[in-house]
C-alpha positions, 0 to 999 in steps of 0.5 A: 763594451756594448754601452761604449759602442752604442755611445760611439755610434750615437755620436757618429750618427749625430755628427753625420746628421749635422752635415747638410745633405748633398745631392748629386748634380750633372756637370753637362755630360762631362762629370758629376758632383754632389753639392749642398741640396739647397743650392740651385743650378746657375747654368743650363746643364744639357748634354754636350755635342762634339764642337765643330770648328768655331762653334764652341761658344755657340754650343756650350751650355756652361760658362767658359771664363778662360782657356784653362777651365770649364765652369759650373755654378750653384748658388742661393741668394737673398731674395729681397736684397737681389733686386734689379741689377744687384744679386746678393749671394748667401752662397755661391759655389763654382765648380771648375773642371780644369784643363790637363795643362792648367798651371798652379797659378790658375788652380789658385785663382778664382774663376772670373765669373765669381765677382764677389769681394770682401772687406777686411779680407784675411787669409787663414792657414792652408790645409791639406784635404785628400789629394788637394789643398784648401785655402780659406779667406774670411771677411765681410761680404757687403752687397746692396743691403747685405753686410755679413761675415763670410768665408771663401773656400778655394780648393785645388786638386790637380789629381782630380783636375778640380777646383772648387771656389765657394762663397758662404756667409757665416750664418749659413756655413761656419768654418768647420762645417765648410771645411768638412763639406768641401772635402765631401764635395771634392770626394764626390767628383768624378769625370765621366768624359774628358772634355779635351775636344772642348778645350781644343775648340776654345783655344782654337776659337780666337784663331778661327775668329781672326780667320773669319774676320779676315775672310769677311774683310777680303770678301767686302773689299773684293765686292767693292772693287767689283762695284767700282769702289777700289780706292776707298779711303776712310772719311772720304765718301764717293758719290755715284748715281746719287748714292754716297758710299763711305768706308770706315776702318776704326773701330771696326770695318764698316761701309755705309750707303746713303741717298739724300732724299730732299727736304720738308719745311719746318714750322715757321716758329720753330715749334717741336709740335708736328715736325716732319718725321718718317712715317710707318712703312708697310711690312710687305702687304700690298697697298693699293696704288703704292709700293709696299716693298720693305725698306732695306735701310732706314730714314734719317734726318738733319735739322736744327735742334736747340740752336744746333744742326743735328742728325737723327734716326728714329730706328737707332740706326747709324748716323751718317759717317763723318765724311758723308755728314760733312758733305750733307752739311755743306749743302744743307744750310736753310734752317727753315727745313728738315732734310731727310736721307735714306741709309744703311750701314754694314758692320763687316764682321757682324753682318747677319746677311751674307749678301751684304758682303758680296753685293750692293744690290740689296740696297741699290735695287730698292733706291728707285722705289724709295725715291718714288715713295718720297715724291708721293709723300709716303715716307715722311709727314706732315708737310710737302716733300721737296728736292734739295 
């Protein structure tokens, strides 16, 4: 009897030791789970703070694929096969804490962040594991220089509000050990704090963002009306006091301010060498005898290149809008000159400086200074600046 018991205990010890070691990891401050020790965190897991309206996206330290889940990633990669933009995974485990009202279809669907595909994919019979179900797929994982047989395990457990999606190449995890590990991983999961506030914030975010966009648009339109631009139409710029203003609605609300500066003669033979271009401008330190006010906009130009007229801007800023561009083109016909302008464009929904939504002074107040620099020859070179 003692011999039989000893054999059973030895067999059990061998079986347990064959299972890879799991280590407990935090899922921010909402849950804890034990995952294979050889997998690294894909996310910055920190303590969450209760979200304020509209702030869930900025404060969340994990990934939010859809409104029904919060996801946390763990993985191991092929070092040499993961170069540049390619990441080849030996294993990738995505743990999803599901919303209370997540549907059966959402429990069965992998999170969007797991963008792993298989060739010759085949579904194996569904198993019941504890309070959940396990669906397993086998196929060929082909990514970069890696081509390996692999499994994808999808575990759904409504009682725990847990979904596990685990990709593993067969060389690292065989079918039986994968099933056993999924059961152990699921059993280790415990919810520490129900993240209902985060689900509420995520679902409220689209409405709050729409309200924010509408508020910004209303602010800009009211400002333009105060500035005397109440009847702006897309594609129809208004010229006032030497400054063009044009409104754009599609693909998003924007407005552009542009001041034509003048022209500089290009090389007579059309050479690209020593073509006049914007000069570096001071960052604000005083320069003897010259203005040092930082530019609110950028300097762009229009010239003939490879036989065609083109607009350019070294700072990768926006080129003239369609209506302003047409007006400039109508008056700038001499192919022997490079024509320069000073401009700035405001994306209403993305403006980081709220002043640009409530006034035009941030641009207009600096125009006399820019024009003075133009006349001094401090804006572009080589060559002598002229008025159009």
